[in-house]
ZAMARGU-4260 file (C-alpha; in steps of 0.2 Angstrom, whole numbers, plus 5000, padded with zeros to 4 digits):
<rodrens>
0) 5475/5443/5741 | 5484/5460/5741 | 5482/5472/5727 | 5497/5471/5714 | 5509/5486/5714
5) 5506/5497/5700 | 5519/5499/5686 | 5521/5517/5680 | 5521/5518/5660 | 5525/5535/5653
10) 5517/5538/5636 | 5523/5549/5622 | 5509/5554/5609 | 5514/5560/5592 | 5499/5571/5585
15) 5485/5578/5595 | 5470/5580/5582 | 5453/5572/5585 | 5460/5555/5589 | 5475/5560/5599
20) 5465/5572/5609 | 5452/5559/5612 | 5465/5547/5617 | 5473/5559/5630 | 5456/5561/5637
25) 5452/5542/5638 | 5469/5540/5647 | 5464/5553/5660 | 5447/5546/5662 | 5451/5528/5663
30) 5468/5527/5671 | 5461/5522/5688 | 5451/5508/5681 | 5466/5502/5671 | 5478/5502/5686
35) 5465/5492/5696 | 5463/5479/5682 | 5481/5478/5676 | 5492/5485/5688 | 5498/5498/5675
40) 5498/5516/5679 | 5498/5526/5662 | 5504/5544/5661 | 5504/5554/5645 | 5520/5563/5648
45) 5523/5571/5631 | 5513/5576/5616 | 5521/5582/5600 | 5511/5594/5589 | 5515/5606/5575
50) 5508/5621/5585 | 5508/5622/5604 | 5497/5638/5604 | 5482/5628/5598 | 5470/5623/5611
55) 5468/5604/5610 | 5454/5603/5623 | 5463/5591/5634 | 5467/5592/5653 | 5486/5593/5651
60) 5499/5606/5658 | 5507/5617/5644 | 5524/5609/5647 | 5518/5592/5641 | 5517/5599/5623
65) 5531/5601/5612 | 5535/5603/5593 | 5550/5592/5594 | 5543/5574/5589 | 5561/5567/5589
70) 5564/5573/5606 | 5548/5564/5612 | 5554/5547/5604 | 5572/5549/5610 | 5567/5554/5628
75) 5573/5539/5639 | 5559/5542/5651 | 5546/5538/5638 | 5541/5520/5638 | 5528/5518/5624
80) 5525/5529/5609 | 5508/5532/5601 | 5508/5538/5583 | 5492/5547/5578 | 5500/5561/5567
85) 5496/5552/5550 | 5505/5552/5534 | 5521/5543/5528 | 5535/5554/5533 | 5540/5559/5546
90) 5529/5546/5554 | 5539/5531/5547 | 5556/5537/5553 | 5549/5541/5570 | 5541/5524/5572
95) 5557/5516/5566 | 5567/5526/5579 | 5555/5522/5593 | 5556/5503/5589 | 5575/5504/5588
100) 5576/5510/5605 | 5565/5496/5612 | 5549/5506/5614 | 5533/5498/5609 | 5523/5508/5596
105) 5504/5510/5594 | 5498/5518/5578 | 5482/5522/5569 | 5491/5525/5552 | 5484/5514/5539
110) 5493/5523/5525 | 5510/5520/5533 | 5506/5502/5537 | 5499/5499/5520 | 5515/5506/5511
115) 5528/5501/5524 | 5520/5488/5535 | 5533/5474/5533 | 5548/5485/5536 | 5539/5490/5553
120) 5534/5473/5557 | 5552/5467/5555 | 5559/5481/5565 | 5547/5478/5579 | 5551/5459/5580
125) 5569/5462/5579 | 5568/5474/5594 | 5556/5462/5603 | 5543/5475/5606 | 5525/5478/5600
130) 5519/5487/5585 | 5500/5487/5587 | 5488/5495/5575 | 5470/5490/5579 | 5463/5508/5575
135) 5471/5508/5557 | 5458/5499/5548 | 5440/5500/5555 | 5440/5513/5569 | 5433/5505/5585
140) 5430/5488/5578 | 5442/5475/5585 | 5448/5466/5569 | 5467/5467/5568 | 5469/5457/5584
145) 5457/5443/5579 | 5466/5441/5563 | 5484/5441/5570 | 5480/5431/5586 | 5463/5422/5587
150) 5462/5417/5569 | 5481/5415/5566 | 5479/5396/5563 | 5462/5398/5554 | 5462/5394/5535
155) 5454/5410/5530 | 5447/5411/5512 | 5439/5428/5511 | 5439/5444/5521 | 5427/5458/5515
160) 5419/5473/5522 | 5413/5491/5523 | 5429/5499/5529 | 5426/5517/5524 | 5412/5527/5534
165) 5412/5542/5522 | 5406/5531/5507 | 5394/5521/5517 | 5386/5537/5524 | 5384/5543/5506
170) 5377/5527/5499 | 5365/5526/5514 | 5358/5543/5511 | 5356/5539/5492 | 5347/5523/5497
175) 5336/5528/5512 | 5332/5546/5507 | 5334/5547/5488 | 5348/5559/5489 | 5359/5562/5474
180) 5377/5558/5475 | 5382/5576/5475 | 5369/5580/5489 | 5374/5566/5499 | 5393/5570/5498
185) 5389/5588/5502 | 5380/5582/5518 | 5394/5571/5522 | 5406/5586/5521 | 5395/5597/5532
190) 5395/5584/5545 | 5413/5581/5545 | 5413/5564/5538 | 5421/5569/5522 | 5436/5580/5518
195) 5434/5596/5507 | 5444/5585/5494 | 5435/5568/5496 | 5445/5559/5483 | 5454/5547/5494
200) 5437/5541/5501 | 5425/5541/5486 | 5437/5534/5474 | 5442/5519/5485 | 5460/5524/5489
205) 5457/5524/5508 | 5448/5508/5508 | 5462/5501/5497 | 5475/5505/5509 | 5465/5496/5523
210) 5462/5481/5512 | 5481/5479/5509 | 5483/5479/5528 | 5469/5466/5530 | 5475/5455/5517
215) 5493/5455/5524 | 5487/5450/5541 | 5473/5438/5535 | 5485/5428/5523 | 5502/5432/5529
220) 5506/5439/5512 | 5515/5454/5506 | 5502/5466/5500 | 5504/5484/5496 | 5491/5497/5490
225) 5498/5496/5472 | 5492/5477/5472 | 5474/5483/5476 | 5462/5486/5462 | 5450/5500/5466
230) 5434/5508/5459 | 5425/5522/5468 | 5407/5527/5470 | 5407/5543/5461 | 5398/5535/5446
235) 5384/5527/5456 | 5367/5535/5453 | 5350/5535/5461 | 5344/5524/5446 | 5357/5511/5451
240) 5351/5511/5469 | 5333/5509/5464 | 5337/5495/5451 | 5347/5486/5465 | 5333/5487/5477
245) 5321/5481/5464 | 5332/5465/5462 | 5333/5462/5480 | 5350/5471/5483 | 5358/5487/5490
250) 5375/5495/5485 | 5390/5496/5496 | 5408/5500/5493 | 5417/5484/5498 | 5435/5479/5501
255) 5437/5461/5497 | 5453/5451/5500 | 5453/5433/5494 | 5465/5418/5495 | 5464/5405/5481
260) 5474/5390/5475 | 5482/5394/5459 | 5482/5381/5444 | 5500/5375/5450 | 5494/5372/5467
265) 5502/5388/5475 | 5493/5402/5485 | 5488/5418/5477 | 5479/5433/5483 | 5466/5445/5475
270) 5462/5461/5484 | 5450/5474/5477 | 5438/5488/5481 | 5423/5493/5471 | 5404/5497/5473
275) 5395/5480/5475 | 5377/5474/5474 | 5374/5465/5491 | 5359/5454/5494 | 5347/5462/5506
280) 5347/5446/5516 | 5366/5447/5519 | 5372/5454/5536 | 5383/5468/5527 | 5367/5475/5519
285) 5361/5481/5536 | 5377/5491/5539 | 5372/5509/5536 | 5377/5527/5539 | 5395/5529/5545
290) 5396/5512/5552 | 5409/5499/5547 | 5408/5480/5546 | 5421/5466/5542 | 5415/5449/5536
295) 5427/5435/5539 | 5425/5418/5530 | 5436/5403/5534 | 5437/5384/5532 | 5435/5380/5550
300) 5427/5395/5558 | 5413/5397/5545 | 5407/5415/5545 | 5410/5429/5557 | 5406/5448/5556
305) 5413/5462/5566 | 5403/5478/5567 | 5404/5495/5574 | 5409/5513/5572 | 5422/5515/5559
310) 5427/5533/5562 | 5426/5547/5574 | 5439/5553/5587 | 5433/5544/5602 | 5428/5527/5594
315) 5445/5527/5585 | 5454/5532/5601 | 5446/5518/5610 | 5455/5506/5599 | 5471/5515/5601
320) 5469/5514/5620 | 5466/5496/5620 | 5482/5493/5610 | 5491/5505/5622 | 5486/5495/5637
325) 5492/5479/5628 | 5508/5487/5623 | 5511/5492/5641 | 5507/5475/5648 | 5518/5466/5636
330) 5532/5479/5640 | 5531/5474/5658 | 5532/5456/5654 | 5547/5459/5643 | 5540/5453/5626
335) 5531/5458/5611 | 5518/5450/5600 | 5526/5448/5583 | 5516/5448/5566 | 5527/5434/5559
340) 5535/5433/5542 | 5525/5439/5527 | 5528/5428/5512 | 5528/5432/5493 | 5512/5426/5484
345) 5506/5429/5467 | 5493/5444/5467 | 5480/5439/5455 | 5475/5453/5443 | 5457/5459/5442
350) 5455/5450/5425 | 5457/5433/5433 | 5445/5436/5448 | 5428/5428/5448 | 5412/5438/5452
355) 5394/5439/5449 | 5389/5455/5439 | 5375/5467/5437 | 5372/5474/5420 | 5359/5486/5412
360) 5357/5488/5394 | 5346/5500/5384 | 5339/5490/5369 | 5327/5491/5355 | 5310/5483/5360
365) 5307/5471/5346 | 5306/5452/5344 | 5323/5442/5345 | 5333/5455/5355 | 5333/5445/5371
370) 5338/5429/5361 | 5353/5439/5353 | 5358/5446/5370 | 5358/5429/5378 | 5368/5421/5364
375) 5382/5434/5367 | 5382/5429/5386 | 5382/5411/5382 | 5396/5413/5369 | 5408/5419/5382
380) 5403/5407/5395 | 5394/5419/5406 | 5378/5412/5414 | 5363/5423/5417 | 5355/5421/5435
385) 5341/5433/5433 | 5334/5446/5421 | 5320/5459/5420 | 5314/5471/5407 | 5309/5489/5413
390) 5299/5500/5401 | 5294/5497/5383 | 5298/5504/5366 | 5311/5518/5366 | 5313/5516/5385
395) 5316/5498/5385 | 5330/5492/5398 | 5336/5475/5401 | 5344/5471/5418 | 5354/5456/5422
400) 5363/5448/5436 | 5375/5434/5431 | 5381/5419/5440 | 5400/5418/5445 | 5410/5422/5429
405) 5428/5427/5426 | 5431/5445/5424 | 5440/5443/5407 | 5425/5433/5401 | 5413/5446/5407
410) 5423/5460/5399 | 5423/5451/5382 | 5404/5449/5384 | 5402/5468/5386 | 5412/5470/5370
415) 5401/5458/5361 | 5385/5466/5367 | 5392/5483/5361 | 5392/5476/5344 | 5374/5471/5343
420) 5363/5483/5333 | 5349/5481/5345 | 5359/5487/5360 | 5358/5506/5360 | 5370/5508/5375
425) 5378/5498/5390 | 5372/5506/5406 | 5379/5502/5423 | 5391/5488/5427 | 5393/5483/5445
430) 5399/5467/5454 | 5388/5457/5465 | 5393/5447/5480 | 5387/5429/5480 | 5374/5425/5494
</rodrens>
C-alpha cells in the first residue's frame, strides 16, 4: 500500500509563553511522525506575541513572529488557530473571529471557556469546525475528550478531582514534610508552581473555573464560575493535616460536580470546590505534589480515574498538540466535533448539598459533655460516624466525622453547639468525601 499524500496545515499560534513555546517545539520535533501516521504536515506559520524582541527559545525564523494577533486570525493562509494567550479579552474576540472564518480553534484557556463556553461552542457548531480544549482543565490529562466523546452516553453522577497543581503541592508538603502553609506556599512560588499573587489558586478560583467546564461537559448543562461554591486552603493548618491522618484521611482541595434528581423529578447540578478529607484508601489520596487526577462516577461505567501532570509548559502543550492534530484531521475531512446543546438546569445551592463532615471542638473535660454534644447533633438529624477525644482537662478536644448530612442541617448543628456552655470553641470544619 502506498503512503498517503500529506496535507499541509498551516497553524497560527496566539501567545508564546511556557505553553506556546513548548507547543511550537513539539510541532517541530514530532511533525515527521505526525505526517507518517496521519498524512498531515503541520507548520507553525505565524506566532502572535506582545513583544517580538523577547527570546522565546524556539526554532523559528524572526518573520514568523508578529504583534498583530488579528492579522494572524484573518490571514487566509492560516488553517488552524491555537489560542494560548490566556485571559478573557482579546482572546474571546479572536477565537470568535477565527471560528466565523471557518477555522478550527484549539485553546488552553479555562477562564475563557468557563465564562463564555456556550457562546464559543455555538459559534464552532455553526461554522462546522472544531473548538477543542483538552489542556484547559487538567494539563496533560485527557479528560475533556472522554467526557465529550467516550462518555457522552454515560449517565454520569459525579465528577470530582484534584485540578489545581499549586494547592496539591502545598498540601502535599504540609502532609509529607510537616511544613506550615506559609512555608509550603513560599516553596511553591520559588519553584514556579505558584504566582506572586497566589489568590486564584489557593482560594479555589482556578479550580472553580475548571469545575464549571467539567460540569458543563459531564452533564450537558449551562454552568458558569458564578455557579460554583468555593473555599480555599489558606485556613488549613498543620493541626488539621495531623488530625486527618489520625482519623485515616488526608486533605485535598477537590472540585466536585454532581448531578442529582430534584424533588419534582428534574435534573439539578451542584458544583463546588473546597478542602476535603479524603480516606487514605481512596485513589485520590495517593495523588501528590503538582499532579492532578479526575475521578469519574457513572451508573454504567462505575468508577474511572484519570491521572497525570496537571501543569507545566510541556505536559500542557502535549494536550494542545493532541487537539491540534485532531482539529487538522477533522478539517481535512470537512467536519468538526460539536459539543452539543447545553440545557438550563437548576444549580443547587451549597445549603442543599449532602456531605459528610469533619469537626473539632474545644470542650470542658467533665461528665455529661459528650452526651450534650451528641444531643445537639441528633436534634438536627446529623448522625455521628466516628469520634475521638484528644487531650484532657483544659486541652480537651473532640473530633467528629459525620455520616452524610444536609449542609443546612450541619450549619444549624454548629449553631447549636456554639450555644453549649461546655463548648469553648468550634475549631476546624471540613467536608469529607464518602468512601
